[in-house]
C-alpha positions in Angstrom: 60.7 61.0 -25.3 61.2 64.9 -24.3 60.2 67.7 -26.3 64.0 68.7 -26.7 64.9 65.5 -28.2 62.1 65.9 -30.9 63.0 69.5 -31.5 66.7 69.0 -31.9 66.9 67.9 -35.6 64.6 70.7 -36.8 65.8 73.3 -38.9 64.6 76.8 -37.8 63.7 79.9 -39.7 62.6 81.6 -36.7 65.4 84.4 -36.6 68.2 85.3 -34.2 66.4 87.6 -31.8 66.4 86.5 -28.1 63.5 88.9 -27.3 61.0 87.2 -24.9 57.6 87.2 -25.9 55.5 89.8 -24.3 52.0 89.8 -22.7 50.4 91.1 -26.0 52.2 88.9 -28.3 51.0 85.7 -26.2 47.3 87.0 -26.2 47.8 87.7 -29.7 48.6 84.3 -30.2 45.8 82.6 -28.2 43.3 84.6 -29.9 44.1 83.5 -33.4 44.2 79.7 -32.0 40.9 80.2 -30.7 39.2 81.8 -33.8 40.9 79.0 -36.0 39.8 76.3 -33.9 36.4 77.8 -33.9 36.0 78.1 -37.7 37.4 74.5 -38.1 35.0 72.9 -35.4 38.1 71.8 -33.5 38.2 68.6 -35.9 41.7 69.6 -37.2 44.9 70.8 -35.5 45.6 74.7 -36.1 49.0 75.5 -37.8 50.0 78.9 -36.5 53.2 80.7 -37.4 54.9 82.9 -35.1 54.8 86.7 -36.2 58.0 88.3 -36.6 57.9 90.4 -33.7 58.0 87.3 -31.5 60.2 85.1 -33.5 63.1 83.6 -31.4 65.9 81.2 -32.0 65.6 77.7 -30.8 67.0 77.2 -27.3 69.1 74.4 -28.6 71.2 77.3 -30.7 72.3 78.7 -27.5 74.4 75.6 -27.0 75.6 75.3 -30.5 74.1 72.1 -31.2 71.6 73.3 -34.2 72.0 71.8 -37.5 75.3 73.0 -39.1 76.6 74.3 -35.9 79.6 72.7 -33.9 80.1 72.1 -30.0 83.0 74.2 -30.2 81.5 77.7 -30.4 82.1 78.1 -34.2 79.0 79.6 -36.0 78.1 81.9 -33.1 79.4 85.1 -34.5 76.2 86.1 -36.0 74.3 85.6 -32.9 75.5 88.7 -31.3 77.2 90.1 -28.2 74.3 88.9 -26.1 75.1 85.2 -26.8 78.4 85.2 -25.2 77.0 84.5 -21.8 78.3 82.5 -18.8 77.3 79.0 -18.3 75.0 80.1 -15.6 73.1 82.8 -17.7 72.8 80.3 -20.7 71.2 77.5 -18.3 68.7 80.4 -17.1 68.0 81.4 -20.5 67.5 78.1 -22.0 64.9 77.1 -19.2 63.0 80.3 -19.9 63.1 79.5 -23.6 61.9 75.9 -23.1 59.2 77.0 -20.9 57.8 79.4 -23.4 58.2 77.0 -26.3 56.3 74.3 -24.5 53.3 76.8 -24.1 53.4 77.8 -27.7 53.4 74.4 -28.3 50.2 73.7 -26.1 48.5 76.7 -27.8 48.6 75.1 -31.2 51.8 76.4 -32.8 53.7 73.9 -34.8 57.1 73.9 -36.3 57.4 75.7 -39.6 59.8 74.5 -42.1 60.1 71.6 -44.6 57.9 68.4 -44.9 59.8 66.5 -42.1 58.9 68.9 -39.5 55.3 68.8 -40.4 55.4 64.9 -40.3 56.8 65.2 -36.7 54.0 67.7 -35.7 51.3 65.3 -37.3 52.7 62.3 -35.5 52.4 64.1 -32.1 48.8 65.5 -33.1 47.8 61.8 -33.7 48.5 60.9 -30.1 45.8 63.5 -29.0 42.8 61.6 -30.9 39.7 62.0 -29.0 36.8 59.8 -30.0 34.2 61.3 -28.1 33.3 58.2 -26.3 33.9 57.8 -22.7 32.7 54.1 -22.6 31.5 51.2 -24.6 28.0 52.1 -23.5 28.2 55.6 -25.4 28.9 53.8 -28.8 26.2 54.9 -31.3 23.6 52.3 -32.4 25.0 49.8 -35.1 28.7 49.6 -33.7 28.5 46.2 -32.5 31.5 45.5 -34.1 33.4 47.2 -31.2 32.5 44.1 -28.7 33.8 40.5 -29.3 31.7 37.7 -30.2 31.9 36.3 -26.9 30.3 39.8 -25.2 27.4 39.8 -27.8 26.7 36.2 -27.3 26.6 36.6 -23.5 24.4 39.9 -23.9 21.9 38.0 -25.9 21.8 35.1 -23.6 21.0 37.5 -20.9 18.4 39.2 -22.7 16.6 35.9 -23.6 16.7 35.0 -19.8 15.4 38.2 -18.8 12.5 37.8 -21.4 11.6 34.5 -20.4 11.4 35.4 -16.5 9.2 38.2 -17.3 6.9 36.1 -19.6 6.7 33.4 -16.7 5.9 36.2 -13.9 3.3 37.5 -16.3 1.7 33.9 -16.9 1.9 33.2 -13.2 -0.1 36.5 -12.5 -2.7 35.4 -14.9 -2.9 32.0 -13.5 -3.5 33.6 -9.9 -5.9 36.0 -11.1 -8.1 33.2 -12.8 -7.7 31.1 -9.8 -8.9 33.9 -7.6 -11.6 34.3 -9.6 -12.7 31.0 -9.6 -12.6 30.9 -5.6 -14.3 34.2 -5.2 -17.6 32.6 -6.1 -17.4 29.4 -4.4 -15.9 30.3 -1.1 -16.0 33.2 1.2 -13.0 35.6 0.9 -10.9 36.6 4.1 -8.1 39.1 4.6 -4.8 38.3 5.3 -5.1 38.7 9.0 -8.1 36.9 9.4 -6.6 33.5 7.6 -3.3 34.3 9.8 -5.3 34.0 12.9 -7.4 30.8 11.5 -4.0 29.3 10.8 -2.9 30.0 14.1 -5.9 28.5 15.9 -5.7 25.5 13.7 -2.1 24.7 14.8 -2.7 25.3 18.3 -5.8 22.9 18.4 -3.4 20.2 16.6 -1.2 20.8 19.7 -3.8 19.9 22.0 -5.5 16.8 20.0 -3.9 16.2 16.9 -1.1 13.7 15.8 2.3 14.5 16.6 5.3 14.6 13.9 8.7 14.9 15.5 11.9 15.4 13.5 15.0 14.0 15.2 18.0 16.2 14.3 20.6 14.2 16.5 21.9 12.5 13.3 23.6 15.6 11.8 26.9 14.6 12.5 26.8 12.0 9.7 26.0 14.7 7.1 28.0 17.2 5.5 27.2 21.1 5.4 25.7 20.7 2.3 23.4 18.2 3.2 22.6 20.0 6.7 21.6 23.0 4.4 19.2 20.6 2.4 17.8 19.5 5.4 17.0 23.1 6.7 15.0 23.7 3.5 13.2 20.6 3.9 12.2 21.7 7.2 10.9 25.0 5.8 8.8 23.0 3.3 7.2 20.7 5.9 6.3 23.4 8.0 4.6 25.3 5.0 2.7 22.2 4.0 1.5 21.9 7.7 0.2 25.4 7.9 -1.8 24.9 4.7 -3.0 21.6 5.6 -6.9 21.5 6.8 -6.2 19.2 9.6 -2.3 19.8 10.7 0.1 18.1 12.7 2.0 19.4 15.8 5.6 19.5 14.6 8.4 19.3 17.0 12.2 19.3 16.5 14.4 17.4 18.8 18.2 17.5 19.3 18.1 21.1 18.1 21.1 22.3 19.8 21.7 26.2 19.9 25.1 26.8 18.2 25.1 23.6 16.2 25.4 23.6 12.4 21.6 22.7 11.7 20.6 25.4 14.4 22.6 28.1 12.5 21.4 26.9 8.9 17.7 27.1 9.9 18.0 30.3 11.2 20.1 31.4 8.1 17.9 30.1 5.4 14.5 30.4 6.9 13.0 33.7 7.4 11.0 34.2 10.6 12.0 30.8 11.7 11.7 32.0 15.6 8.1 32.7 14.9 7.2 29.1 13.7 4.6 27.5 15.5 6.1 24.3 16.8 8.1 23.0 19.6 12.2 23.0 19.5 13.9 21.3 22.1 17.5 20.0 22.8 16.2 16.9 24.3 15.7 13.4 22.9 12.3 12.5 21.7 13.0 9.2 24.1 13.0 11.6 27.1 9.9 13.5 25.7 7.3 10.7 24.8 6.2 7.3 26.3 8.1 4.6 24.2 4.7 2.8 23.4 3.6 5.8 21.8 6.5 6.3 19.2 6.4 5.0 15.8 9.7 5.4 14.0 9.2 5.8 10.2 11.8 4.3 8.4 12.1 3.0 4.6 14.1 -0.2 5.8 11.2 -1.4 8.0 9.5 -4.5 7.3 6.0 -3.2 8.9 3.7 -1.4 6.7 2.0 1.7 8.0 -1.7 1.3 7.9 -3.1 4.1 9.5 -2.5 7.3 11.1 -3.4 7.5 14.7 -3.5 11.1 16.5 -2.6 9.1 19.9 0.7 8.2 18.2 3.9 10.5 18.1 5.6 9.6 14.6 9.4 10.1 14.3 11.3 11.2 11.1 15.1 10.9 10.9 16.4 14.3 10.2 19.0 12.7 7.7 19.6 13.9 4.1 22.2 10.9 3.1 23.4 11.5 -0.3 26.1 8.9 0.4 23.2 6.1 1.0 24.4 4.9 4.6 21.7 2.2 4.4 19.7 1.2 7.4 21.2 3.9 9.8 17.6 4.9 11.0 16.4 1.3 11.3 19.4 0.3 13.7 18.7 3.4 15.8 15.2 2.3 16.4 16.3 -1.1 17.1 18.6 0.0 19.6 15.9 1.3 21.9 13.2 -1.5 20.7 10.9 1.1 19.3 8.1 0.2 17.0 9.1 0.9 13.2 7.0 1.3 10.1 7.2 2.3 6.4 4.8 4.0 3.9 2.9 1.5 2.0 4.7 2.3 -1.6 4.8 -1.4 -2.4 1.5 -2.2 -1.7 -0.1 0.5 -3.7 2.4 1.5 -6.5 4.2 0.0 -9.2 7.8 0.5 -10.7 7.7 2.7 -13.7 10.0 1.9 -16.7 12.7 4.7 -16.9 15.9 5.1 -18.8 18.2 4.7 -15.7 16.1 1.8 -14.2 15.9 4.0 -11.0 13.4 3.2 -8.2 13.8 4.6 -4.6 11.6 4.6 -1.3 13.6 7.0 0.2 11.8 10.2 0.6 12.5 13.6 2.0 11.2 14.3 5.4 8.7 17.1 3.8 7.6 14.3 0.9 6.9 11.9 4.0 4.8 14.5 5.7 2.9 15.4 2.8 2.1 11.6 2.4 0.9 11.4 5.9 -1.0 14.9 5.8 -2.9 13.7 2.7 -3.8 10.5 4.0 -4.8 12.1 7.5 -7.2 14.3 5.4 -8.6 11.9 2.8 -7.9 8.4 4.4 -7.0 7.2 1.0 -3.6 5.9 0.7 -3.2 6.3 -3.3 -4.3 9.7 -3.0 -1.7 10.3 -0.3 1.1 8.5 -2.3 0.2 10.3 -5.5 0.7 13.8 -3.5 4.0 12.7 -1.7 6.0 10.4 -3.9 7.4 12.3 -6.9 7.8 10.8 -10.2 11.6 10.8 -10.1 11.4 7.9 -7.3 10.4 5.5 -10.2 6.9 4.5 -8.6 3.8 5.3 -9.8 0.1 4.3 -9.3 -1.3 1.3 -11.4 -4.0 3.4 -13.2 -1.6 6.6 -13.6 -0.6 5.4 -17.1 -4.1 4.6 -18.6 
């Protein structure tokens, strides 16, 4: 709605003079506005009456559309000879008057007159309310009512989560300090560089005379992208466990084709994968090792693994099968007449009663490796199975519940 429309119905008492404001009159107005705003703290709008020297008729009177005036020119006799202008001159006068009136309005001058005019001016002033806050973050303390319940609930949940994480990290630091203090008195401490060199020498020694563990990655075509990502994470855990082992294995990844999905996922998910101390090759394990030295580990085998021999090559099928494709690795081993074996879970463990009645001997490749590595160090299957088989599989040692 334009300023002209708002001002049209207003009665005026500004007089009939068409004299334009001078520079001194305008400076006088601005000074008075500034003084009154400063005295009121800027909280209220200043109402300012035009002085008599600068009073002027409203622009609408030039066209005879003011209150009580018709459109035919009646009522113009008191306006003086200057009002009898040509249309072009009247248009120029009207433009100048509207520009001046708009500037006066911005300076804080409001319409004098009856209460109706003041109501209009008050309504316009309400449109310029300024709360003084640029964003919800600037709200003063105790103004939670400005936020919805959902926002407050999420904020409280986030604060509880952050607090829980801080407490957990604090407890973890205290636990490490306590463990470090216990180990400090019992074993000689080495720097990280020395420990890294010791680990490297240990792994290279396993390459020469230790047992070999091969992960066959040629079956990734049976898996989804999510399952391949989980396989890449299991390879990382397997390598981490092998680095910490006192008697490590030498790890080999076969069927590791550059550009394949498992290749890309291993480098994407595992930092420093290119620096892993292990062998990676595109070839098949059938072309790398003699068939008589190969033992294919599969949970579907009828043969029980009794010992870990350093002269053997143990093959793990790189398969994360959420759809449970039964006997897939067993069939592949039988196609090439390979020796197969399974972990002695049934012989050393018993089924644990659980709510879902779930019992499974299918382990992830890093869990199988933890079992083999622990047995290779301790020569105890109960200790090895306790370290490698999680409770979620539904199997426990016979004396575990005593």
